[in-house]
DODOKE-528863 format. One record per residue (C-alpha): residue number from 1; x negated, y negated, z. Coordinates in steps of 0.05 Angstrom, whole numbers, plus 5000, padded with zeros to 4 digits. Example, Ala and Ser with C-alpha at 12.3 -4.5 7.8 and 13.67 -1.06 7.14 Angstrom:
2
<site i="1" x="4754" y="5090" z="5156"/>
<site i="2" x="4727" y="5021" z="5143"/>
This chain:
482
<site i="1" x="3330" y="1693" z="1327"/>
<site i="2" x="3357" y="1706" z="1397"/>
<site i="3" x="3361" y="1647" z="1444"/>
<site i="4" x="3324" y="1648" z="1510"/>
<site i="5" x="3375" y="1613" z="1554"/>
<site i="6" x="3322" y="1607" z="1609"/>
<site i="7" x="3273" y="1573" z="1562"/>
<site i="8" x="3322" y="1523" z="1536"/>
<site i="9" x="3348" y="1511" z="1606"/>
<site i="10" x="3279" y="1492" z="1631"/>
<site i="11" x="3270" y="1446" z="1571"/>
<site i="12" x="3334" y="1407" z="1582"/>
<site i="13" x="3333" y="1408" z="1658"/>
<site i="14" x="3263" y="1380" z="1660"/>
<site i="15" x="3279" y="1328" z="1608"/>
<site i="16" x="3340" y="1303" z="1647"/>
<site i="17" x="3396" y="1258" z="1625"/>
<site i="18" x="3353" y="1196" z="1631"/>
<site i="19" x="3306" y="1220" z="1576"/>
<site i="20" x="3356" y="1196" z="1524"/>
<site i="21" x="3397" y="1149" z="1567"/>
<site i="22" x="3419" y="1080" z="1546"/>
<site i="23" x="3461" y="1029" z="1582"/>
<site i="24" x="3536" y="1037" z="1585"/>
<site i="25" x="3576" y="1004" z="1530"/>
<site i="26" x="3618" y="0942" z="1546"/>
<site i="27" x="3692" y="0947" z="1560"/>
<site i="28" x="3731" y="0984" z="1507"/>
<site i="29" x="3679" y="1037" z="1497"/>
<site i="30" x="3643" y="1091" z="1535"/>
<site i="31" x="3571" y="1094" z="1557"/>
<site i="32" x="3525" y="1128" z="1507"/>
<site i="33" x="3484" y="1174" z="1551"/>
<site i="34" x="3456" y="1227" z="1505"/>
<site i="35" x="3448" y="1243" z="1431"/>
<site i="36" x="3512" y="1270" z="1401"/>
<site i="37" x="3481" y="1340" z="1393"/>
<site i="38" x="3465" y="1343" z="1467"/>
<site i="39" x="3525" y="1383" z="1489"/>
<site i="40" x="3512" y="1440" z="1441"/>
<site i="41" x="3445" y="1449" z="1474"/>
<site i="42" x="3478" y="1448" z="1542"/>
<site i="43" x="3530" y="1499" z="1521"/>
<site i="44" x="3480" y="1545" z="1490"/>
<site i="45" x="3437" y="1540" z="1552"/>
<site i="46" x="3493" y="1551" z="1603"/>
<site i="47" x="3535" y="1605" z="1569"/>
<site i="48" x="3525" y="1668" z="1610"/>
<site i="49" x="3576" y="1711" z="1573"/>
<site i="50" x="3614" y="1711" z="1508"/>
<site i="51" x="3620" y="1747" z="1442"/>
<site i="52" x="3558" y="1758" z="1400"/>
<site i="53" x="3543" y="1705" z="1349"/>
<site i="54" x="3582" y="1717" z="1287"/>
<site i="55" x="3632" y="1764" z="1320"/>
<site i="56" x="3703" y="1761" z="1294"/>
<site i="57" x="3759" y="1734" z="1338"/>
<site i="58" x="3817" y="1758" z="1295"/>
<site i="59" x="3853" y="1717" z="1243"/>
<site i="60" x="3901" y="1668" z="1277"/>
<site i="61" x="3931" y="1634" z="1217"/>
<site i="62" x="4000" y="1603" z="1225"/>
<site i="63" x="4019" y="1583" z="1154"/>
<site i="64" x="4009" y="1533" z="1127"/>
<site i="65" x="3951" y="1526" z="1177"/>
<site i="66" x="3896" y="1574" z="1157"/>
<site i="67" x="3842" y="1599" z="1204"/>
<site i="68" x="3777" y="1592" z="1164"/>
<site i="69" x="3727" y="1610" z="1218"/>
<site i="70" x="3751" y="1674" z="1253"/>
<site i="71" x="3696" y="1668" z="1304"/>
<site i="72" x="3694" y="1691" z="1376"/>
<site i="73" x="3665" y="1626" z="1404"/>
<site i="74" x="3683" y="1552" z="1399"/>
<site i="75" x="3667" y="1509" z="1339"/>
<site i="76" x="3667" y="1433" z="1332"/>
<site i="77" x="3652" y="1378" z="1281"/>
<site i="78" x="3678" y="1401" z="1214"/>
<site i="79" x="3664" y="1382" z="1142"/>
<site i="80" x="3693" y="1408" z="1076"/>
<site i="81" x="3683" y="1401" z="1001"/>
<site i="82" x="3717" y="1427" z="0938"/>
<site i="83" x="3677" y="1449" z="0876"/>
<site i="84" x="3696" y="1400" z="0820"/>
<site i="85" x="3676" y="1452" z="0768"/>
<site i="86" x="3719" y="1507" z="0800"/>
<site i="87" x="3769" y="1480" z="0852"/>
<site i="88" x="3784" y="1551" z="0876"/>
<site i="89" x="3716" y="1549" z="0909"/>
<site i="90" x="3715" y="1513" z="0975"/>
<site i="91" x="3660" y="1507" z="1027"/>
<site i="92" x="3665" y="1483" z="1099"/>
<site i="93" x="3618" y="1476" z="1157"/>
<site i="94" x="3620" y="1469" z="1233"/>
<site i="95" x="3577" y="1471" z="1295"/>
<site i="96" x="3578" y="1541" z="1324"/>
<site i="97" x="3572" y="1521" z="1396"/>
<site i="98" x="3546" y="1583" z="1430"/>
<site i="99" x="3497" y="1601" z="1374"/>
<site i="100" x="3434" y="1571" z="1347"/>
<site i="101" x="3451" y="1566" z="1272"/>
<site i="102" x="3504" y="1524" z="1239"/>
<site i="103" x="3563" y="1561" z="1209"/>
<site i="104" x="3584" y="1557" z="1136"/>
<site i="105" x="3653" y="1579" z="1112"/>
<site i="106" x="3670" y="1595" z="1040"/>
<site i="107" x="3731" y="1615" z="0999"/>
<site i="108" x="3735" y="1632" z="0925"/>
<site i="109" x="3811" y="1637" z="0925"/>
<site i="110" x="3831" y="1565" z="0937"/>
<site i="111" x="3827" y="1571" z="1013"/>
<site i="112" x="3887" y="1615" z="1022"/>
<site i="113" x="3895" y="1655" z="1086"/>
<site i="114" x="3850" y="1716" z="1090"/>
<site i="115" x="3803" y="1690" z="1036"/>
<site i="116" x="3751" y="1657" z="1081"/>
<site i="117" x="3683" y="1686" z="1098"/>
<site i="118" x="3627" y="1657" z="1140"/>
<site i="119" x="3552" y="1657" z="1143"/>
<site i="120" x="3498" y="1626" z="1186"/>
<site i="121" x="3456" y="1570" z="1157"/>
<site i="122" x="3380" y="1578" z="1157"/>
<site i="123" x="3334" y="1552" z="1211"/>
<site i="124" x="3259" y="1541" z="1205"/>
<site i="125" x="3207" y="1573" z="1250"/>
<site i="126" x="3198" y="1542" z="1319"/>
<site i="127" x="3144" y="1490" z="1327"/>
<site i="128" x="3106" y="1536" z="1374"/>
<site i="129" x="3103" y="1610" z="1388"/>
<site i="130" x="3148" y="1603" z="1449"/>
<site i="131" x="3193" y="1548" z="1422"/>
<site i="132" x="3268" y="1547" z="1412"/>
<site i="133" x="3312" y="1509" z="1363"/>
<site i="134" x="3384" y="1500" z="1340"/>
<site i="135" x="3424" y="1465" z="1286"/>
<site i="136" x="3478" y="1412" z="1292"/>
<site i="137" x="3521" y="1360" z="1255"/>
<site i="138" x="3546" y="1389" z="1188"/>
<site i="139" x="3562" y="1354" z="1123"/>
<site i="140" x="3578" y="1388" z="1056"/>
<site i="141" x="3581" y="1365" z="0983"/>
<site i="142" x="3582" y="1396" z="0913"/>
<site i="143" x="3548" y="1373" z="0849"/>
<site i="144" x="3579" y="1383" z="0780"/>
<site i="145" x="3535" y="1444" z="0765"/>
<site i="146" x="3566" y="1490" z="0816"/>
<site i="147" x="3513" y="1478" z="0871"/>
<site i="148" x="3537" y="1462" z="0941"/>
<site i="149" x="3495" y="1426" z="0994"/>
<site i="150" x="3499" y="1428" z="1069"/>
<site i="151" x="3464" y="1376" z="1113"/>
<site i="152" x="3448" y="1384" z="1187"/>
<site i="153" x="3395" y="1369" z="1239"/>
<site i="154" x="3347" y="1417" z="1272"/>
<site i="155" x="3330" y="1406" z="1346"/>
<site i="156" x="3266" y="1437" z="1374"/>
<site i="157" x="3252" y="1456" z="1446"/>
<site i="158" x="3189" y="1481" z="1481"/>
<site i="159" x="3202" y="1517" z="1547"/>
<site i="160" x="3128" y="1517" z="1566"/>
<site i="161" x="3124" y="1441" z="1565"/>
<site i="162" x="3196" y="1435" z="1589"/>
<site i="163" x="3213" y="1383" z="1536"/>
<site i="164" x="3245" y="1369" z="1469"/>
<site i="165" x="3189" y="1374" z="1419"/>
<site i="166" x="3224" y="1342" z="1360"/>
<site i="167" x="3279" y="1342" z="1309"/>
<site i="168" x="3281" y="1344" z="1234"/>
<site i="169" x="3330" y="1338" z="1177"/>
<site i="170" x="3356" y="1399" z="1139"/>
<site i="171" x="3393" y="1405" z="1073"/>
<site i="172" x="3411" y="1476" z="1051"/>
<site i="173" x="3434" y="1491" z="0980"/>
<site i="174" x="3475" y="1548" z="0951"/>
<site i="175" x="3487" y="1567" z="0879"/>
<site i="176" x="3534" y="1624" z="0895"/>
<site i="177" x="3592" y="1583" z="0926"/>
<site i="178" x="3566" y="1587" z="0997"/>
<site i="179" x="3548" y="1660" z="1004"/>
<site i="180" x="3473" y="1650" z="1011"/>
<site i="181" x="3433" y="1588" z="1028"/>
<site i="182" x="3362" y="1562" z="1020"/>
<site i="183" x="3341" y="1502" z="1063"/>
<site i="184" x="3294" y="1444" z="1055"/>
<site i="185" x="3268" y="1411" z="1119"/>
<site i="186" x="3241" y="1340" z="1121"/>
<site i="187" x="3231" y="1278" z="1164"/>
<site i="188" x="3206" y="1315" z="1225"/>
<site i="189" x="3201" y="1272" z="1287"/>
<site i="190" x="3154" y="1306" z="1335"/>
<site i="191" x="3156" y="1291" z="1409"/>
<site i="192" x="3209" y="1267" z="1458"/>
<site i="193" x="3210" y="1195" z="1433"/>
<site i="194" x="3249" y="1202" z="1368"/>
<site i="195" x="3307" y="1241" z="1341"/>
<site i="196" x="3349" y="1247" z="1278"/>
<site i="197" x="3425" y="1245" z="1287"/>
<site i="198" x="3491" y="1248" z="1250"/>
<site i="199" x="3473" y="1261" z="1177"/>
<site i="200" x="3524" y="1258" z="1121"/>
<site i="201" x="3515" y="1278" z="1049"/>
<site i="202" x="3542" y="1260" z="0980"/>
<site i="203" x="3524" y="1273" z="0907"/>
<site i="204" x="3521" y="1219" z="0853"/>
<site i="205" x="3546" y="1223" z="0781"/>
<site i="206" x="3478" y="1246" z="0756"/>
<site i="207" x="3475" y="1301" z="0809"/>
<site i="208" x="3428" y="1262" z="0853"/>
<site i="209" x="3437" y="1286" z="0925"/>
<site i="210" x="3438" y="1232" z="0979"/>
<site i="211" x="3435" y="1244" z="1054"/>
<site i="212" x="3438" y="1188" z="1106"/>
<site i="213" x="3429" y="1190" z="1181"/>
<site i="214" x="3407" y="1149" z="1241"/>
<site i="215" x="3337" y="1155" z="1268"/>
<site i="216" x="3330" y="1132" z="1340"/>
<site i="217" x="3266" y="1116" z="1377"/>
<site i="218" x="3264" y="1120" z="1453"/>
<site i="219" x="3212" y="1095" z="1502"/>
<site i="220" x="3218" y="1099" z="1578"/>
<site i="221" x="3289" y="1123" z="1573"/>
<site i="222" x="3314" y="1065" z="1531"/>
<site i="223" x="3321" y="1057" z="1456"/>
<site i="224" x="3271" y="1012" z="1420"/>
<site i="225" x="3285" y="0967" z="1361"/>
<site i="226" x="3272" y="1023" z="1312"/>
<site i="227" x="3342" y="1052" z="1315"/>
<site i="228" x="3359" y="1048" z="1241"/>
<site i="229" x="3398" y="1083" z="1186"/>
<site i="230" x="3354" y="1121" z="1137"/>
<site i="231" x="3368" y="1153" z="1069"/>
<site i="232" x="3332" y="1206" z="1028"/>
<site i="233" x="3350" y="1230" z="0959"/>
<site i="234" x="3337" y="1292" z="0917"/>
<site i="235" x="3333" y="1291" z="0841"/>
<site i="236" x="3316" y="1365" z="0835"/>
<site i="237" x="3380" y="1395" z="0861"/>
<site i="238" x="3360" y="1395" z="0934"/>
<site i="239" x="3292" y="1428" z="0928"/>
<site i="240" x="3254" y="1366" z="0952"/>
<site i="241" x="3275" y="1302" z="0986"/>
<site i="242" x="3243" y="1234" z="0981"/>
<site i="243" x="3208" y="1195" z="1036"/>
<site i="244" x="3265" y="1161" z="1075"/>
<site i="245" x="3281" y="1088" z="1062"/>
<site i="246" x="3311" y="1042" z="1113"/>
<site i="247" x="3384" y="1023" z="1100"/>
<site i="248" x="3403" y="0981" z="1160"/>
<site i="249" x="3364" y="0922" z="1187"/>
<site i="250" x="3320" y="0931" z="1248"/>
<site i="251" x="3350" y="0901" z="1310"/>
<site i="252" x="3333" y="0903" z="1384"/>
<site i="253" x="3379" y="0936" z="1435"/>
<site i="254" x="3403" y="1004" z="1455"/>
<site i="255" x="3436" y="1056" z="1410"/>
<site i="256" x="3438" y="1005" z="1354"/>
<site i="257" x="3469" y="1045" z="1297"/>
<site i="258" x="3503" y="1111" z="1284"/>
<site i="259" x="3551" y="1146" z="1237"/>
<site i="260" x="3520" y="1135" z="1169"/>
<site i="261" x="3566" y="1154" z="1110"/>
<site i="262" x="3537" y="1151" z="1039"/>
<site i="263" x="3585" y="1145" z="0980"/>
<site i="264" x="3576" y="1132" z="0906"/>
<site i="265" x="3618" y="1099" z="0852"/>
<site i="266" x="3630" y="1132" z="0784"/>
<site i="267" x="3579" y="1085" z="0752"/>
<site i="268" x="3525" y="1105" z="0802"/>
<site i="269" x="3526" y="1049" z="0853"/>
<site i="270" x="3506" y="1077" z="0921"/>
<site i="271" x="3534" y="1051" z="0986"/>
<site i="272" x="3520" y="1070" z="1058"/>
<site i="273" x="3567" y="1049" z="1114"/>
<site i="274" x="3552" y="1055" z="1189"/>
<site i="275" x="3571" y="1031" z="1259"/>
<site i="276" x="3532" y="0973" z="1288"/>
<site i="277" x="3535" y="0978" z="1364"/>
<site i="278" x="3492" y="0916" z="1378"/>
<site i="279" x="3538" y="0867" z="1343"/>
<site i="280" x="3599" y="0913" z="1344"/>
<site i="281" x="3622" y="0923" z="1273"/>
<site i="282" x="3629" y="0970" z="1214"/>
<site i="283" x="3576" y="0950" z="1162"/>
<site i="284" x="3555" y="0972" z="1093"/>
<site i="285" x="3494" y="0963" z="1047"/>
<site i="286" x="3488" y="0975" z="0972"/>
<site i="287" x="3433" y="1004" z="0929"/>
<site i="288" x="3432" y="0989" z="0855"/>
<site i="289" x="3369" y="1031" z="0841"/>
<site i="290" x="3392" y="1100" z="0863"/>
<site i="291" x="3373" y="1095" z="0936"/>
<site i="292" x="3302" y="1069" z="0927"/>
<site i="293" x="3320" y="1004" z="0963"/>
<site i="294" x="3381" y="0970" z="0995"/>
<site i="295" x="3408" y="0900" z="0997"/>
<site i="296" x="3432" y="0861" z="1056"/>
<site i="297" x="3481" y="0891" z="1105"/>
<site i="298" x="3553" y="0868" z="1093"/>
<site i="299" x="3609" y="0864" z="1143"/>
<site i="300" x="3669" y="0909" z="1133"/>
<site i="301" x="3702" y="0892" z="1200"/>
<site i="302" x="3684" y="0873" z="1271"/>
<site i="303" x="3704" y="0923" z="1324"/>
<site i="304" x="3728" y="0914" z="1395"/>
<site i="305" x="3701" y="0981" z="1419"/>
<site i="306" x="3627" y="0992" z="1424"/>
<site i="307" x="3599" y="1058" z="1400"/>
<site i="308" x="3658" y="1100" z="1426"/>
<site i="309" x="3725" y="1100" z="1459"/>
<site i="310" x="3752" y="1144" z="1515"/>
<site i="311" x="3823" y="1166" z="1496"/>
<site i="312" x="3853" y="1215" z="1547"/>
<site i="313" x="3851" y="1271" z="1495"/>
<site i="314" x="3775" y="1265" z="1488"/>
<site i="315" x="3753" y="1228" z="1551"/>
<site i="316" x="3700" y="1279" z="1569"/>
<site i="317" x="3664" y="1276" z="1502"/>
<site i="318" x="3684" y="1206" z="1480"/>
<site i="319" x="3711" y="1190" z="1411"/>
<site i="320" x="3656" y="1161" z="1367"/>
<site i="321" x="3668" y="1098" z="1325"/>
<site i="322" x="3644" y="1111" z="1254"/>
<site i="323" x="3665" y="1097" z="1181"/>
<site i="324" x="3690" y="1147" z="1130"/>
<site i="325" x="3688" y="1119" z="1060"/>
<site i="326" x="3699" y="1134" z="0986"/>
<site i="327" x="3707" y="1102" z="0918"/>
<site i="328" x="3757" y="1112" z="0861"/>
<site i="329" x="3743" y="1115" z="0787"/>
<site i="330" x="3756" y="1041" z="0779"/>
<site i="331" x="3702" y="1023" z="0829"/>
<site i="332" x="3747" y="1004" z="0887"/>
<site i="333" x="3716" y="1022" z="0954"/>
<site i="334" x="3755" y="1046" z="1015"/>
<site i="335" x="3732" y="1054" z="1087"/>
<site i="336" x="3768" y="1078" z="1149"/>
<site i="337" x="3748" y="1078" z="1222"/>
<site i="338" x="3778" y="1077" z="1292"/>
<site i="339" x="3777" y="1021" z="1343"/>
<site i="340" x="3811" y="1004" z="1408"/>
<site i="341" x="3868" y="0954" z="1407"/>
<site i="342" x="3889" y="0903" z="1459"/>
<site i="343" x="3934" y="0953" z="1493"/>
<site i="344" x="3876" y="1002" z="1502"/>
<site i="345" x="3897" y="1053" z="1450"/>
<site i="346" x="3849" y="1082" z="1399"/>
<site i="347" x="3878" y="1065" z="1330"/>
<site i="348" x="3862" y="1081" z="1258"/>
<site i="349" x="3841" y="1024" z="1211"/>
<site i="350" x="3827" y="1017" z="1136"/>
<site i="351" x="3797" y="0965" z="1090"/>
<site i="352" x="3781" y="0959" z="1015"/>
<site i="353" x="3732" y="0922" z="0970"/>
<site i="354" x="3721" y="0914" z="0895"/>
<site i="355" x="3649" y="0892" z="0902"/>
<site i="356" x="3622" y="0919" z="0967"/>
<site i="357" x="3610" y="0849" z="0994"/>
<site i="358" x="3680" y="0824" z="1007"/>
<site i="359" x="3728" y="0869" z="1045"/>
<site i="360" x="3802" y="0862" z="1057"/>
<site i="361" x="3829" y="0847" z="1127"/>
<site i="362" x="3831" y="0912" z="1166"/>
<site i="363" x="3899" y="0943" z="1177"/>
<site i="364" x="3927" y="1002" z="1215"/>
<site i="365" x="3955" y="1057" z="1172"/>
<site i="366" x="3981" y="1102" z="1226"/>
<site i="367" x="4054" y="1093" z="1246"/>
<site i="368" x="4044" y="1114" z="1318"/>
<site i="369" x="4049" y="1064" z="1374"/>
<site i="370" x="4033" y="1082" z="1446"/>
<site i="371" x="3984" y="1137" z="1429"/>
<site i="372" x="3914" y="1149" z="1403"/>
<site i="373" x="3884" y="1166" z="1335"/>
<site i="374" x="3812" y="1189" z="1330"/>
<site i="375" x="3763" y="1232" z="1290"/>
<site i="376" x="3791" y="1206" z="1224"/>
<site i="377" x="3762" y="1222" z="1156"/>
<site i="378" x="3777" y="1193" z="1087"/>
<site i="379" x="3768" y="1221" z="1017"/>
<site i="380" x="3786" y="1196" z="0947"/>
<site i="381" x="3811" y="1245" z="0895"/>
<site i="382" x="3765" y="1235" z="0835"/>
<site i="383" x="3820" y="1258" z="0786"/>
<site i="384" x="3884" y="1225" z="0813"/>
<site i="385" x="3852" y="1168" z="0851"/>
<site i="386" x="3894" y="1183" z="0913"/>
<site i="387" x="3864" y="1160" z="0979"/>
<site i="388" x="3876" y="1211" z="1033"/>
<site i="389" x="3863" y="1211" z="1108"/>
<site i="390" x="3871" y="1259" z="1166"/>
<site i="391" x="3859" y="1250" z="1240"/>
<site i="392" x="3873" y="1275" z="1311"/>
<site i="393" x="3936" y="1242" z="1340"/>
<site i="394" x="3967" y="1245" z="1410"/>
<site i="395" x="4036" y="1217" z="1392"/>
<site i="396" x="4072" y="1281" z="1411"/>
<site i="397" x="4047" y="1280" z="1483"/>
<site i="398" x="4068" y="1227" z="1533"/>
<site i="399" x="4003" y="1239" z="1572"/>
<site i="400" x="3962" y="1228" z="1508"/>
<site i="401" x="3922" y="1292" z="1522"/>
<site i="402" x="3949" y="1341" z="1471"/>
<site i="403" x="3940" y="1325" z="1397"/>
<site i="404" x="3962" y="1344" z="1328"/>
<site i="405" x="3929" y="1332" z="1261"/>
<site i="406" x="3965" y="1280" z="1218"/>
<site i="407" x="3957" y="1260" z="1146"/>
<site i="408" x="3971" y="1198" z="1103"/>
<site i="409" x="3956" y="1180" z="1031"/>
<site i="410" x="3958" y="1122" z="0982"/>
<site i="411" x="3974" y="1134" z="0908"/>
<site i="412" x="3972" y="1061" z="0889"/>
<site i="413" x="3899" y="1043" z="0902"/>
<site i="414" x="3910" y="1026" z="0975"/>
<site i="415" x="3968" y="0978" z="0965"/>
<site i="416" x="4009" y="1020" z="1013"/>
<site i="417" x="4003" y="1086" z="1050"/>
<site i="418" x="4054" y="1140" z="1061"/>
<site i="419" x="4089" y="1155" z="1125"/>
<site i="420" x="4046" y="1199" z="1170"/>
<site i="421" x="4056" y="1274" z="1163"/>
<site i="422" x="4042" y="1324" z="1218"/>
<site i="423" x="4000" y="1381" z="1192"/>
<site i="424" x="3989" y="1426" z="1253"/>
<site i="425" x="4042" y="1477" z="1269"/>
<site i="426" x="4022" y="1473" z="1343"/>
<site i="427" x="3989" y="1421" z="1387"/>
<site i="428" x="3922" y="1431" z="1420"/>
<site i="429" x="3898" y="1405" z="1488"/>
<site i="430" x="3823" y="1399" z="1496"/>
<site i="431" x="3829" y="1374" z="1568"/>
<site i="432" x="3855" y="1437" z="1602"/>
<site i="433" x="3816" y="1489" z="1640"/>
<site i="434" x="3782" y="1537" z="1592"/>
<site i="435" x="3773" y="1485" z="1537"/>
<site i="436" x="3704" y="1468" z="1512"/>
<site i="437" x="3704" y="1403" z="1553"/>
<site i="438" x="3634" y="1381" z="1534"/>
<site i="439" x="3647" y="1383" z="1459"/>
<site i="440" x="3723" y="1379" z="1457"/>
<site i="441" x="3736" y="1363" z="1383"/>
<site i="442" x="3665" y="1338" z="1371"/>
<site i="443" x="3652" y="1272" z="1336"/>
<site i="444" x="3689" y="1282" z="1270"/>
<site i="445" x="3734" y="1325" z="1228"/>
<site i="446" x="3735" y="1328" z="1151"/>
<site i="447" x="3779" y="1323" z="1090"/>
<site i="448" x="3768" y="1333" z="1015"/>
<site i="449" x="3813" y="1321" z="0954"/>
<site i="450" x="3812" y="1343" z="0882"/>
<site i="451" x="3863" y="1342" z="0825"/>
<site i="452" x="3925" y="1331" z="0867"/>
<site i="453" x="3907" y="1375" z="0927"/>
<site i="454" x="3880" y="1349" z="0993"/>
<site i="455" x="3848" y="1396" z="1043"/>
<site i="456" x="3834" y="1373" z="1114"/>
<site i="457" x="3793" y="1415" z="1162"/>
<site i="458" x="3795" y="1412" z="1238"/>
<site i="459" x="3785" y="1451" z="1302"/>
<site i="460" x="3837" y="1466" z="1354"/>
<site i="461" x="3850" y="1515" z="1410"/>
<site i="462" x="3926" y="1517" z="1407"/>
<site i="463" x="3948" y="1552" z="1470"/>
<site i="464" x="3992" y="1605" z="1439"/>
<site i="465" x="3987" y="1636" z="1371"/>
<site i="466" x="4009" y="1705" z="1351"/>
<site i="467" x="4015" y="1720" z="1426"/>
<site i="468" x="3943" y="1700" z="1440"/>
<site i="469" x="3930" y="1657" z="1502"/>
<site i="470" x="3872" y="1609" z="1508"/>
<site i="471" x="3846" y="1612" z="1437"/>
<site i="472" x="3775" y="1585" z="1430"/>
<site i="473" x="3765" y="1525" z="1386"/>
<site i="474" x="3777" y="1556" z="1317"/>
<site i="475" x="3767" y="1520" z="1250"/>
<site i="476" x="3832" y="1510" z="1212"/>
<site i="477" x="3849" y="1481" z="1144"/>
<site i="478" x="3909" y="1470" z="1100"/>
<site i="479" x="3924" y="1453" z="1027"/>
<site i="480" x="3968" y="1391" z="1017"/>
<site i="481" x="3997" y="1370" z="0950"/>
<site i="482" x="3986" y="1295" z="0941"/>
């Protein structure tokens, strides 16, 4: 489907910033003005020139960094997963900023350079004959049967009424390692008053698929007390999804929760962690009945920042505060997140629990000092038990504007973490002229691990590569032996 830029422009322009506006966050965080998918709509609307959707940009790999996207326009917000039944099969995803659909990347050769291909994820029909829509916010996960699942949201516009007409959840499934996809759509919120945001996905030991997200309700330009984390599950391999259940408690205030991350222990206990922006903290709730109900919210750690921080490297977009979590085979839980410290730097933190109720004191695991770390993600290798993390880091730039991707791991169940390792072969600066300033890096990057190999995924626009100047935000990945 071709986008009518005029139609979507009328929709967003008439809606205005205030339509999803909430009050600025207190000191230490930025003001949450729009849903996190907002900028993709703006970019799609305002782009007057550029390569056709899906056009190749050329392969810009600089080993060991591998260009997985090879697209002519910018991407942001990445996710990645490795097939546990065949680790040579890897699937990733990202927002394709100038295009309506999401983008799915796949490799059947262990992610080596030149082995990646890409496809567009499905979108449903518009809500009306003259409507428009796009996808945003990817998450990917495999089951043990060789099926891979890709979660995202669908945002609907209606140029005739000059308004957003709704959002809904989407989970696409593929049984041919990411080459073709069939989507299920659910939890449609019709009208300008509600929207779905920031879904993440996981698969339990019995191949139950879980997806969690926040569902915000807005009235008169302010969020109501129905801004909660929801979860749906599928027990038929992603064909149908259950009526959502509420994970987080209802609470009054603006932009109450965001950044849900579901994760499952090897014995089937389901946890969902999220960011609480009313009483600033990282919280988690447990389900012992496979996602049918959840217990009380438990505190992982209080945060100083509220909702987001504004490091120089991502001051236009803002760096979202959210948890990334996992569990090892022994049932130990791990969560990481970013927060602002007393010196004003955005730092990376981690905590552990053996029961989901009591969490260790948070600690920094980056060995940077006067710099920022953000857009972290955590994964636990189900075979080796290694806990791995990657993140954007500004330590190599005195102005804190250019970043590299760094990596750390624990091979002793979180007792200690390795020294930080720089992964990128070149820095990227998302603050310069020509960068995708509205999205910059987006809200998150991804990492996966299996049988002694960790694989982070990220976007950057490194200024020079193979003689190319001003590279758009490409999606890169790398294989790291634990």
